[in-house]
TORZA-46149 format. One record per residue (C-alpha): residue number from 1; chain; z negated, y, x. Coordinates in nm, 3 decimals. Layout:
N
{vexlo NUM, A, {Z, Y, X}}
...
// end
This chain:
451
{vexlo 1, A, {-1.025, -0.486, -2.002}}
{vexlo 2, A, {-0.695, -0.673, -2.005}}
{vexlo 3, A, {-0.615, -0.947, -1.758}}
{vexlo 4, A, {-0.288, -1.121, -1.665}}
{vexlo 5, A, {-0.389, -1.380, -1.927}}
{vexlo 6, A, {-0.436, -1.112, -2.197}}
{vexlo 7, A, {-0.248, -1.242, -2.500}}
{vexlo 8, A, {-0.252, -0.922, -2.707}}
{vexlo 9, A, {0.103, -0.875, -2.843}}
{vexlo 10, A, {0.301, -0.570, -2.731}}
{vexlo 11, A, {0.583, -0.463, -2.960}}
{vexlo 12, A, {0.626, -0.090, -2.911}}
{vexlo 13, A, {0.593, 0.182, -2.651}}
{vexlo 14, A, {0.253, 0.279, -2.789}}
{vexlo 15, A, {0.131, -0.076, -2.725}}
{vexlo 16, A, {0.206, -0.035, -2.353}}
{vexlo 17, A, {-0.019, 0.261, -2.279}}
{vexlo 18, A, {-0.348, 0.067, -2.282}}
{vexlo 19, A, {-0.378, 0.012, -1.901}}
{vexlo 20, A, {-0.363, 0.385, -1.840}}
{vexlo 21, A, {-0.601, 0.481, -2.122}}
{vexlo 22, A, {-0.845, 0.202, -2.031}}
{vexlo 23, A, {-0.835, 0.319, -1.668}}
{vexlo 24, A, {-0.956, 0.669, -1.752}}
{vexlo 25, A, {-1.291, 0.734, -1.585}}
{vexlo 26, A, {-1.557, 1.003, -1.614}}
{vexlo 27, A, {-1.544, 1.232, -1.311}}
{vexlo 28, A, {-1.903, 1.151, -1.222}}
{vexlo 29, A, {-1.795, 0.788, -1.177}}
{vexlo 30, A, {-1.485, 0.850, -0.963}}
{vexlo 31, A, {-1.451, 0.598, -0.681}}
{vexlo 32, A, {-1.200, 0.528, -0.403}}
{vexlo 33, A, {-1.068, 0.187, -0.308}}
{vexlo 34, A, {-0.862, 0.088, -0.006}}
{vexlo 35, A, {-0.619, -0.196, 0.058}}
{vexlo 36, A, {-0.537, -0.279, 0.420}}
{vexlo 37, A, {-0.267, -0.520, 0.528}}
{vexlo 38, A, {-0.287, -0.671, 0.876}}
{vexlo 39, A, {-0.037, -0.873, 1.078}}
{vexlo 40, A, {-0.180, -1.188, 1.236}}
{vexlo 41, A, {-0.047, -1.301, 1.576}}
{vexlo 42, A, {-0.119, -1.623, 1.763}}
{vexlo 43, A, {-0.191, -1.565, 2.131}}
{vexlo 44, A, {-0.071, -1.658, 2.386}}
{vexlo 45, A, {0.237, -1.773, 2.189}}
{vexlo 46, A, {0.303, -1.422, 2.047}}
{vexlo 47, A, {0.398, -1.609, 1.730}}
{vexlo 48, A, {0.339, -1.523, 1.364}}
{vexlo 49, A, {0.033, -1.669, 1.197}}
{vexlo 50, A, {0.150, -1.974, 0.998}}
{vexlo 51, A, {0.021, -2.066, 0.654}}
{vexlo 52, A, {-0.058, -2.429, 0.743}}
{vexlo 53, A, {-0.214, -2.581, 1.054}}
{vexlo 54, A, {-0.544, -2.568, 1.238}}
{vexlo 55, A, {-0.477, -2.209, 1.351}}
{vexlo 56, A, {-0.310, -2.088, 1.033}}
{vexlo 57, A, {-0.404, -1.883, 0.730}}
{vexlo 58, A, {-0.559, -2.180, 0.549}}
{vexlo 59, A, {-0.782, -2.244, 0.851}}
{vexlo 60, A, {-0.894, -1.879, 0.852}}
{vexlo 61, A, {-0.966, -1.902, 0.480}}
{vexlo 62, A, {-1.168, -2.220, 0.528}}
{vexlo 63, A, {-1.386, -2.060, 0.796}}
{vexlo 64, A, {-1.443, -1.746, 0.587}}
{vexlo 65, A, {-1.553, -1.968, 0.298}}
{vexlo 66, A, {-1.778, -2.183, 0.517}}
{vexlo 67, A, {-1.947, -1.907, 0.716}}
{vexlo 68, A, {-1.924, -1.582, 0.522}}
{vexlo 69, A, {-1.969, -1.659, 0.154}}
{vexlo 70, A, {-1.614, -1.613, 0.029}}
{vexlo 71, A, {-1.483, -1.813, -0.268}}
{vexlo 72, A, {-1.133, -1.957, -0.292}}
{vexlo 73, A, {-0.887, -1.866, -0.567}}
{vexlo 74, A, {-0.579, -2.060, -0.673}}
{vexlo 75, A, {-0.294, -1.925, -0.881}}
{vexlo 76, A, {-0.294, -2.234, -1.104}}
{vexlo 77, A, {-0.457, -2.575, -1.131}}
{vexlo 78, A, {-0.353, -2.787, -0.835}}
{vexlo 79, A, {-0.204, -2.491, -0.653}}
{vexlo 80, A, {-0.271, -2.379, -0.299}}
{vexlo 81, A, {-0.547, -2.133, -0.209}}
{vexlo 82, A, {-0.373, -1.795, -0.203}}
{vexlo 83, A, {-0.671, -1.557, -0.206}}
{vexlo 84, A, {-1.045, -1.526, -0.156}}
{vexlo 85, A, {-1.302, -1.327, -0.349}}
{vexlo 86, A, {-1.655, -1.204, -0.284}}
{vexlo 87, A, {-1.799, -0.970, -0.542}}
{vexlo 88, A, {-1.552, -0.688, -0.607}}
{vexlo 89, A, {-1.371, -0.749, -0.278}}
{vexlo 90, A, {-1.078, -0.984, -0.228}}
{vexlo 91, A, {-0.852, -1.108, 0.050}}
{vexlo 92, A, {-0.494, -1.165, -0.059}}
{vexlo 93, A, {-0.165, -1.256, 0.105}}
{vexlo 94, A, {0.166, -1.073, 0.106}}
{vexlo 95, A, {0.491, -1.278, 0.108}}
{vexlo 96, A, {0.518, -1.300, 0.488}}
{vexlo 97, A, {0.153, -1.389, 0.542}}
{vexlo 98, A, {0.030, -1.031, 0.582}}
{vexlo 99, A, {-0.347, -1.053, 0.541}}
{vexlo 100, A, {-0.477, -0.794, 0.296}}
{vexlo 101, A, {-0.833, -0.676, 0.237}}
{vexlo 102, A, {-0.856, -0.533, -0.114}}
{vexlo 103, A, {-1.180, -0.344, -0.093}}
{vexlo 104, A, {-1.431, -0.269, -0.365}}
{vexlo 105, A, {-1.430, 0.078, -0.524}}
{vexlo 106, A, {-1.673, 0.304, -0.337}}
{vexlo 107, A, {-1.821, 0.647, -0.394}}
{vexlo 108, A, {-1.771, 0.753, -0.031}}
{vexlo 109, A, {-1.527, 0.690, 0.249}}
{vexlo 110, A, {-1.829, 0.611, 0.469}}
{vexlo 111, A, {-1.887, 0.305, 0.250}}
{vexlo 112, A, {-1.520, 0.208, 0.277}}
{vexlo 113, A, {-1.546, 0.217, 0.656}}
{vexlo 114, A, {-1.863, 0.007, 0.652}}
{vexlo 115, A, {-1.690, -0.252, 0.435}}
{vexlo 116, A, {-1.392, -0.255, 0.673}}
{vexlo 117, A, {-1.615, -0.298, 0.979}}
{vexlo 118, A, {-1.795, -0.589, 0.812}}
{vexlo 119, A, {-1.462, -0.753, 0.727}}
{vexlo 120, A, {-1.328, -0.716, 1.080}}
{vexlo 121, A, {-1.652, -0.850, 1.232}}
{vexlo 122, A, {-1.618, -1.163, 1.019}}
{vexlo 123, A, {-1.252, -1.199, 1.114}}
{vexlo 124, A, {-1.312, -1.135, 1.484}}
{vexlo 125, A, {-1.569, -1.415, 1.507}}
{vexlo 126, A, {-1.317, -1.656, 1.357}}
{vexlo 127, A, {-1.013, -1.517, 1.537}}
{vexlo 128, A, {-1.169, -1.544, 1.880}}
{vexlo 129, A, {-1.221, -1.915, 1.818}}
{vexlo 130, A, {-0.865, -1.968, 1.689}}
{vexlo 131, A, {-0.680, -1.741, 1.932}}
{vexlo 132, A, {-0.561, -1.483, 1.677}}
{vexlo 133, A, {-0.528, -1.105, 1.702}}
{vexlo 134, A, {-0.481, -0.872, 1.406}}
{vexlo 135, A, {-0.241, -0.581, 1.431}}
{vexlo 136, A, {-0.248, -0.255, 1.238}}
{vexlo 137, A, {0.123, -0.175, 1.237}}
{vexlo 138, A, {0.364, -0.093, 0.956}}
{vexlo 139, A, {0.620, -0.352, 1.067}}
{vexlo 140, A, {0.602, -0.690, 1.240}}
{vexlo 141, A, {0.666, -0.626, 1.612}}
{vexlo 142, A, {0.777, -0.978, 1.705}}
{vexlo 143, A, {0.916, -1.194, 1.427}}
{vexlo 144, A, {1.244, -1.223, 1.243}}
{vexlo 145, A, {1.216, -1.293, 0.868}}
{vexlo 146, A, {1.303, -1.660, 0.903}}
{vexlo 147, A, {1.015, -1.707, 1.152}}
{vexlo 148, A, {0.748, -1.599, 0.904}}
{vexlo 149, A, {0.555, -1.829, 0.671}}
{vexlo 150, A, {0.637, -1.858, 0.304}}
{vexlo 151, A, {0.320, -1.793, 0.107}}
{vexlo 152, A, {0.317, -2.034, -0.191}}
{vexlo 153, A, {0.267, -1.776, -0.464}}
{vexlo 154, A, {0.491, -1.828, -0.766}}
{vexlo 155, A, {0.619, -1.470, -0.785}}
{vexlo 156, A, {0.707, -1.464, -0.416}}
{vexlo 157, A, {0.950, -1.755, -0.445}}
{vexlo 158, A, {1.138, -1.573, -0.720}}
{vexlo 159, A, {1.134, -1.249, -0.520}}
{vexlo 160, A, {1.281, -1.424, -0.215}}
{vexlo 161, A, {1.579, -1.532, -0.423}}
{vexlo 162, A, {1.625, -1.213, -0.626}}
{vexlo 163, A, {1.533, -0.921, -0.402}}
{vexlo 164, A, {1.815, -0.959, -0.144}}
{vexlo 165, A, {2.058, -0.883, -0.427}}
{vexlo 166, A, {1.888, -0.545, -0.468}}
{vexlo 167, A, {1.916, -0.416, -0.113}}
{vexlo 168, A, {1.990, -0.530, 0.242}}
{vexlo 169, A, {1.632, -0.480, 0.364}}
{vexlo 170, A, {1.448, -0.633, 0.069}}
{vexlo 171, A, {1.335, -0.941, 0.261}}
{vexlo 172, A, {1.207, -0.718, 0.539}}
{vexlo 173, A, {1.002, -0.526, 0.282}}
{vexlo 174, A, {0.846, -0.847, 0.157}}
{vexlo 175, A, {0.782, -1.025, 0.485}}
{vexlo 176, A, {0.764, -0.777, 0.772}}
{vexlo 177, A, {0.608, -0.454, 0.643}}
{vexlo 178, A, {0.237, -0.374, 0.618}}
{vexlo 179, A, {0.058, -0.079, 0.465}}
{vexlo 180, A, {-0.276, 0.085, 0.402}}
{vexlo 181, A, {-0.319, 0.204, 0.044}}
{vexlo 182, A, {-0.572, 0.425, -0.134}}
{vexlo 183, A, {-0.663, 0.371, -0.500}}
{vexlo 184, A, {-0.805, 0.665, -0.693}}
{vexlo 185, A, {-0.940, 0.736, -1.040}}
{vexlo 186, A, {-0.824, 0.982, -1.303}}
{vexlo 187, A, {-1.017, 1.129, -1.595}}
{vexlo 188, A, {-0.745, 1.159, -1.860}}
{vexlo 189, A, {-0.369, 1.169, -1.909}}
{vexlo 190, A, {-0.327, 1.523, -1.777}}
{vexlo 191, A, {-0.527, 1.439, -1.466}}
{vexlo 192, A, {-0.340, 1.113, -1.406}}
{vexlo 193, A, {0.007, 1.262, -1.435}}
{vexlo 194, A, {-0.086, 1.566, -1.225}}
{vexlo 195, A, {-0.218, 1.344, -0.946}}
{vexlo 196, A, {0.089, 1.119, -0.969}}
{vexlo 197, A, {0.327, 1.416, -0.947}}
{vexlo 198, A, {0.148, 1.569, -0.650}}
{vexlo 199, A, {0.114, 1.236, -0.469}}
{vexlo 200, A, {0.488, 1.174, -0.499}}
{vexlo 201, A, {0.571, 1.524, -0.375}}
{vexlo 202, A, {0.363, 1.488, -0.058}}
{vexlo 203, A, {0.445, 1.122, 0.004}}
{vexlo 204, A, {0.705, 1.180, 0.281}}
{vexlo 205, A, {0.470, 1.418, 0.466}}
{vexlo 206, A, {0.195, 1.156, 0.442}}
{vexlo 207, A, {0.440, 0.890, 0.565}}
{vexlo 208, A, {0.516, 1.107, 0.867}}
{vexlo 209, A, {0.148, 1.160, 0.949}}
{vexlo 210, A, {0.079, 0.786, 0.931}}
{vexlo 211, A, {0.407, 0.667, 1.088}}
{vexlo 212, A, {0.305, 0.362, 1.291}}
{vexlo 213, A, {0.589, 0.112, 1.310}}
{vexlo 214, A, {0.815, 0.187, 1.607}}
{vexlo 215, A, {0.863, -0.179, 1.706}}
{vexlo 216, A, {1.096, -0.450, 1.583}}
{vexlo 217, A, {1.179, -0.792, 1.727}}
{vexlo 218, A, {1.006, -0.729, 2.062}}
{vexlo 219, A, {1.146, -0.384, 2.126}}
{vexlo 220, A, {1.168, -0.028, 2.003}}
{vexlo 221, A, {1.337, 0.003, 1.664}}
{vexlo 222, A, {1.462, 0.360, 1.702}}
{vexlo 223, A, {1.236, 0.475, 1.418}}
{vexlo 224, A, {0.880, 0.606, 1.413}}
{vexlo 225, A, {0.837, 0.425, 1.083}}
{vexlo 226, A, {1.050, 0.117, 1.044}}
{vexlo 227, A, {0.855, 0.054, 0.723}}
{vexlo 228, A, {0.985, 0.379, 0.571}}
{vexlo 229, A, {1.337, 0.286, 0.685}}
{vexlo 230, A, {1.305, -0.049, 0.509}}
{vexlo 231, A, {1.194, 0.111, 0.183}}
{vexlo 232, A, {1.504, 0.331, 0.191}}
{vexlo 233, A, {1.716, 0.015, 0.194}}
{vexlo 234, A, {1.581, -0.179, -0.101}}
{vexlo 235, A, {1.575, -0.199, -0.480}}
{vexlo 236, A, {1.613, 0.158, -0.612}}
{vexlo 237, A, {1.525, 0.037, -0.963}}
{vexlo 238, A, {1.159, -0.015, -0.875}}
{vexlo 239, A, {1.086, 0.208, -0.574}}
{vexlo 240, A, {1.110, 0.567, -0.453}}
{vexlo 241, A, {0.980, 0.906, -0.563}}
{vexlo 242, A, {1.027, 0.877, -0.943}}
{vexlo 243, A, {1.221, 1.196, -1.029}}
{vexlo 244, A, {1.105, 1.187, -1.394}}
{vexlo 245, A, {0.742, 1.228, -1.283}}
{vexlo 246, A, {0.812, 1.562, -1.112}}
{vexlo 247, A, {0.834, 1.726, -1.455}}
{vexlo 248, A, {0.500, 1.894, -1.527}}
{vexlo 249, A, {0.535, 1.780, -1.888}}
{vexlo 250, A, {0.555, 1.409, -1.792}}
{vexlo 251, A, {0.318, 1.179, -1.980}}
{vexlo 252, A, {0.206, 0.817, -1.976}}
{vexlo 253, A, {0.498, 0.744, -2.209}}
{vexlo 254, A, {0.746, 0.861, -1.947}}
{vexlo 255, A, {0.603, 0.623, -1.688}}
{vexlo 256, A, {0.614, 0.340, -1.941}}
{vexlo 257, A, {0.974, 0.427, -2.035}}
{vexlo 258, A, {1.075, 0.402, -1.669}}
{vexlo 259, A, {0.892, 0.071, -1.623}}
{vexlo 260, A, {1.049, -0.073, -1.938}}
{vexlo 261, A, {1.397, -0.049, -1.786}}
{vexlo 262, A, {1.311, -0.222, -1.456}}
{vexlo 263, A, {1.420, -0.589, -1.441}}
{vexlo 264, A, {1.141, -0.843, -1.460}}
{vexlo 265, A, {1.068, -1.120, -1.212}}
{vexlo 266, A, {0.914, -1.388, -1.432}}
{vexlo 267, A, {0.715, -1.487, -1.738}}
{vexlo 268, A, {0.403, -1.697, -1.671}}
{vexlo 269, A, {0.234, -1.915, -1.929}}
{vexlo 270, A, {-0.051, -2.124, -1.792}}
{vexlo 271, A, {0.085, -2.326, -1.500}}
{vexlo 272, A, {0.447, -2.273, -1.611}}
{vexlo 273, A, {0.663, -1.999, -1.466}}
{vexlo 274, A, {0.995, -1.896, -1.617}}
{vexlo 275, A, {1.222, -1.704, -1.381}}
{vexlo 276, A, {1.345, -1.398, -1.570}}
{vexlo 277, A, {1.527, -1.160, -1.335}}
{vexlo 278, A, {1.811, -1.084, -1.575}}
{vexlo 279, A, {1.607, -0.906, -1.839}}
{vexlo 280, A, {1.429, -0.572, -1.844}}
{vexlo 281, A, {1.084, -0.556, -1.999}}
{vexlo 282, A, {1.235, -0.351, -2.282}}
{vexlo 283, A, {1.471, -0.638, -2.364}}
{vexlo 284, A, {1.192, -0.894, -2.327}}
{vexlo 285, A, {0.971, -0.697, -2.565}}
{vexlo 286, A, {1.252, -0.684, -2.822}}
{vexlo 287, A, {1.401, -1.032, -2.786}}
{vexlo 288, A, {1.146, -1.253, -2.610}}
{vexlo 289, A, {1.253, -1.511, -2.354}}
{vexlo 290, A, {1.282, -1.888, -2.400}}
{vexlo 291, A, {1.022, -1.889, -2.673}}
{vexlo 292, A, {0.781, -1.648, -2.501}}
{vexlo 293, A, {0.701, -1.311, -2.656}}
{vexlo 294, A, {0.567, -1.010, -2.469}}
{vexlo 295, A, {0.190, -0.973, -2.419}}
{vexlo 296, A, {-0.043, -0.724, -2.257}}
{vexlo 297, A, {-0.082, -0.962, -1.966}}
{vexlo 298, A, {0.295, -0.972, -1.916}}
{vexlo 299, A, {0.305, -0.592, -1.910}}
{vexlo 300, A, {0.027, -0.559, -1.652}}
{vexlo 301, A, {0.195, -0.824, -1.438}}
{vexlo 302, A, {0.522, -0.630, -1.465}}
{vexlo 303, A, {0.351, -0.308, -1.354}}
{vexlo 304, A, {0.249, -0.497, -1.039}}
{vexlo 305, A, {0.617, -0.554, -0.953}}
{vexlo 306, A, {0.697, -0.181, -0.936}}
{vexlo 307, A, {0.683, -0.027, -0.589}}
{vexlo 308, A, {0.710, 0.355, -0.598}}
{vexlo 309, A, {0.548, 0.570, -0.329}}
{vexlo 310, A, {0.266, 0.643, -0.575}}
{vexlo 311, A, {0.202, 0.397, -0.857}}
{vexlo 312, A, {0.018, 0.430, -1.187}}
{vexlo 313, A, {-0.181, 0.139, -1.326}}
{vexlo 314, A, {-0.552, 0.146, -1.412}}
{vexlo 315, A, {-0.587, 0.358, -1.100}}
{vexlo 316, A, {-0.349, 0.582, -0.909}}
{vexlo 317, A, {-0.226, 0.407, -0.595}}
{vexlo 318, A, {-0.115, 0.607, -0.290}}
{vexlo 319, A, {0.129, 0.370, -0.120}}
{vexlo 320, A, {0.320, 0.576, 0.137}}
{vexlo 321, A, {0.144, 0.495, 0.468}}
{vexlo 322, A, {0.202, 0.241, 0.744}}
{vexlo 323, A, {-0.087, 0.012, 0.829}}
{vexlo 324, A, {-0.314, 0.158, 1.098}}
{vexlo 325, A, {-0.534, 0.055, 1.388}}
{vexlo 326, A, {-0.910, 0.062, 1.351}}
{vexlo 327, A, {-0.944, 0.430, 1.445}}
{vexlo 328, A, {-0.720, 0.544, 1.157}}
{vexlo 329, A, {-0.786, 0.297, 0.875}}
{vexlo 330, A, {-1.020, 0.531, 0.689}}
{vexlo 331, A, {-0.802, 0.839, 0.728}}
{vexlo 332, A, {-0.578, 0.758, 0.430}}
{vexlo 333, A, {-0.858, 0.722, 0.172}}
{vexlo 334, A, {-1.025, 1.029, 0.325}}
{vexlo 335, A, {-0.721, 1.257, 0.302}}
{vexlo 336, A, {-0.636, 1.125, -0.044}}
{vexlo 337, A, {-0.988, 1.189, -0.172}}
{vexlo 338, A, {-0.999, 1.536, -0.020}}
{vexlo 339, A, {-0.670, 1.631, -0.183}}
{vexlo 340, A, {-0.716, 1.475, -0.527}}
{vexlo 341, A, {-1.089, 1.477, -0.612}}
{vexlo 342, A, {-1.168, 1.848, -0.565}}
{vexlo 343, A, {-1.042, 2.108, -0.815}}
{vexlo 344, A, {-0.986, 2.379, -0.556}}
{vexlo 345, A, {-0.792, 2.136, -0.338}}
{vexlo 346, A, {-0.577, 2.027, -0.633}}
{vexlo 347, A, {-0.491, 2.389, -0.709}}
{vexlo 348, A, {-0.407, 2.451, -0.343}}
{vexlo 349, A, {-0.196, 2.135, -0.340}}
{vexlo 350, A, {0.007, 2.259, -0.636}}
{vexlo 351, A, {0.083, 2.579, -0.444}}
{vexlo 352, A, {0.165, 2.371, -0.136}}
{vexlo 353, A, {0.432, 2.168, -0.317}}
{vexlo 354, A, {0.571, 2.460, -0.520}}
{vexlo 355, A, {0.863, 2.523, -0.276}}
{vexlo 356, A, {0.958, 2.155, -0.283}}
{vexlo 357, A, {1.179, 1.991, -0.543}}
{vexlo 358, A, {1.275, 1.627, -0.574}}
{vexlo 359, A, {1.613, 1.663, -0.402}}
{vexlo 360, A, {1.465, 1.847, -0.103}}
{vexlo 361, A, {1.190, 1.593, -0.051}}
{vexlo 362, A, {1.419, 1.295, -0.104}}
{vexlo 363, A, {1.664, 1.434, 0.153}}
{vexlo 364, A, {1.387, 1.445, 0.415}}
{vexlo 365, A, {1.304, 1.074, 0.404}}
{vexlo 366, A, {1.575, 0.949, 0.640}}
{vexlo 367, A, {1.471, 1.198, 0.909}}
{vexlo 368, A, {1.104, 1.119, 0.857}}
{vexlo 369, A, {1.169, 0.747, 0.911}}
{vexlo 370, A, {1.326, 0.832, 1.248}}
{vexlo 371, A, {1.132, 1.133, 1.374}}
{vexlo 372, A, {0.814, 1.152, 1.160}}
{vexlo 373, A, {0.641, 1.486, 1.225}}
{vexlo 374, A, {0.941, 1.620, 1.418}}
{vexlo 375, A, {1.169, 1.584, 1.117}}
{vexlo 376, A, {1.260, 1.877, 0.892}}
{vexlo 377, A, {1.151, 1.938, 0.534}}
{vexlo 378, A, {1.263, 2.247, 0.346}}
{vexlo 379, A, {1.367, 2.419, 0.668}}
{vexlo 380, A, {1.033, 2.364, 0.843}}
{vexlo 381, A, {0.914, 2.097, 1.082}}
{vexlo 382, A, {0.709, 1.833, 0.901}}
{vexlo 383, A, {0.423, 1.886, 1.149}}
{vexlo 384, A, {0.369, 2.232, 0.996}}
{vexlo 385, A, {0.348, 2.086, 0.646}}
{vexlo 386, A, {0.110, 1.818, 0.775}}
{vexlo 387, A, {-0.128, 2.069, 0.934}}
{vexlo 388, A, {-0.150, 2.264, 0.607}}
{vexlo 389, A, {-0.204, 1.945, 0.409}}
{vexlo 390, A, {-0.493, 1.852, 0.636}}
{vexlo 391, A, {-0.645, 2.197, 0.587}}
{vexlo 392, A, {-0.646, 2.142, 0.211}}
{vexlo 393, A, {-0.793, 1.792, 0.239}}
{vexlo 394, A, {-1.064, 1.898, 0.481}}
{vexlo 395, A, {-1.162, 2.181, 0.249}}
{vexlo 396, A, {-1.189, 1.938, -0.040}}
{vexlo 397, A, {-1.405, 1.694, 0.155}}
{vexlo 398, A, {-1.630, 1.976, 0.279}}
{vexlo 399, A, {-1.691, 2.090, -0.078}}
{vexlo 400, A, {-1.750, 1.735, -0.203}}
{vexlo 401, A, {-2.006, 1.704, 0.079}}
{vexlo 402, A, {-2.067, 1.330, 0.081}}
{vexlo 403, A, {-2.274, 1.270, 0.394}}
{vexlo 404, A, {-2.337, 0.965, 0.610}}
{vexlo 405, A, {-2.665, 0.880, 0.780}}
{vexlo 406, A, {-2.585, 1.116, 1.067}}
{vexlo 407, A, {-2.529, 1.410, 0.833}}
{vexlo 408, A, {-2.150, 1.406, 0.871}}
{vexlo 409, A, {-1.932, 1.463, 0.566}}
{vexlo 410, A, {-1.612, 1.266, 0.514}}
{vexlo 411, A, {-1.406, 1.498, 0.735}}
{vexlo 412, A, {-1.533, 1.281, 1.020}}
{vexlo 413, A, {-1.275, 1.022, 0.916}}
{vexlo 414, A, {-0.992, 1.271, 0.971}}
{vexlo 415, A, {-1.079, 1.365, 1.330}}
{vexlo 416, A, {-0.830, 1.128, 1.495}}
{vexlo 417, A, {-0.556, 1.226, 1.249}}
{vexlo 418, A, {-0.627, 1.597, 1.301}}
{vexlo 419, A, {-0.602, 1.560, 1.678}}
{vexlo 420, A, {-0.268, 1.382, 1.646}}
{vexlo 421, A, {-0.121, 1.636, 1.405}}
{vexlo 422, A, {-0.241, 1.924, 1.624}}
{vexlo 423, A, {-0.032, 1.772, 1.904}}
{vexlo 424, A, {0.265, 1.720, 1.672}}
{vexlo 425, A, {0.230, 1.344, 1.704}}
{vexlo 426, A, {0.194, 1.041, 1.479}}
{vexlo 427, A, {0.043, 0.705, 1.583}}
{vexlo 428, A, {0.389, 0.568, 1.664}}
{vexlo 429, A, {0.441, 0.841, 1.924}}
{vexlo 430, A, {0.143, 0.714, 2.124}}
{vexlo 431, A, {0.279, 0.359, 2.123}}
{vexlo 432, A, {0.628, 0.475, 2.224}}
{vexlo 433, A, {0.479, 0.680, 2.508}}
{vexlo 434, A, {0.300, 0.372, 2.639}}
{vexlo 435, A, {0.619, 0.166, 2.647}}
{vexlo 436, A, {0.828, 0.445, 2.796}}
{vexlo 437, A, {0.548, 0.523, 3.042}}
{vexlo 438, A, {0.550, 0.177, 3.196}}
{vexlo 439, A, {0.328, -0.041, 2.977}}
{vexlo 440, A, {0.487, -0.370, 2.882}}
{vexlo 441, A, {0.588, -0.406, 2.520}}
{vexlo 442, A, {0.334, -0.684, 2.470}}
{vexlo 443, A, {0.052, -0.479, 2.624}}
{vexlo 444, A, {0.133, -0.184, 2.400}}
{vexlo 445, A, {0.126, -0.407, 2.094}}
{vexlo 446, A, {-0.156, -0.652, 2.163}}
{vexlo 447, A, {-0.393, -0.406, 2.330}}
{vexlo 448, A, {-0.328, -0.076, 2.154}}
{vexlo 449, A, {-0.215, -0.171, 1.803}}
{vexlo 450, A, {-0.511, -0.389, 1.706}}
{vexlo 451, A, {-0.691, -0.322, 1.383}}
// end
């Protein structure tokens, strides 16, 4: 398996396909992984969690290391601690200090939920002592960008300088958004590209179902998903719904061709980082940069800097959902597994998206950011599409029949989502109702949006 330090030379398009081929997995070994970003808040200050200080991120890291068996990781010799690792699980930081659990790959969503509960129990013990709460929202409810910490990761410094030139909301994307993501396996090229195409086609419906970011700077933002709104206002080169992938004939090569023409962020050699935002990977592969020539590690690092709604690497990443509170965290991996790991569900999903083309789905995204399930898609309310999508996913999970100790299959993790969709609501609607019904903004956030 390649790593960011992989020095294999890459000189042609064929050399770039290795992450996808090496990621192919036998169906009997399919797993699901979940990444959950949380927003840390200091109480009673209602202030963002800083990086430094006795109540900051470094203090949380130190306590996790001391009491729960985590190991620190530094980006380079002499650098700051920017992540923790324990077995196949890691805790990483997004540019604004968003605290991300990158879970291990699991056979069942029940195991994902158990891992999440263990993580939150460890955090709660520490957070109670430090006066921290963790929020499952898609956008920071309190802070302005300049109030958030700067995580000392080399790539993030370059992004802070470059990304604002690629869209007015790019800094918001980096520092104020938070997501829950599902990572899924594929068996071969046909399977990977089919799952990518279908995941992109349903991404706005999924965004509507999981819309959970109605707040901004201590008030209502006017959107159900401020996170979706932000993604509509940043770097079109490296984000969006990837129109090329909607072609049923699309292959790994097509994804690589797209990625080749996206500008790079940097080239890293040991502890040295060369800013390289003026060159696409295609140009870097042909011409090199300041004495550096393209390697497999450079390519895999570049793939990490692409942010479409569904992303292909060694796994397929479903990236279209706002972060969620504790009752909904496991719903995204559950619905994704139900849709993409069962043959009958995949066939039903292809029929589901048949009336939808790229232009129709793309045109729905602005309305979905504002109104979520009440928006329109292809002449129908998105809530109708969502109900049908849940039917397909629940059927897939029922047939997969992975049971917990109580005899429940993985549909149990969709119960809260099903109840919301049946009422035509998303999580943001419940938070808005609390504020408009008389709850204070801070009560709605700090009591009802906790992970």
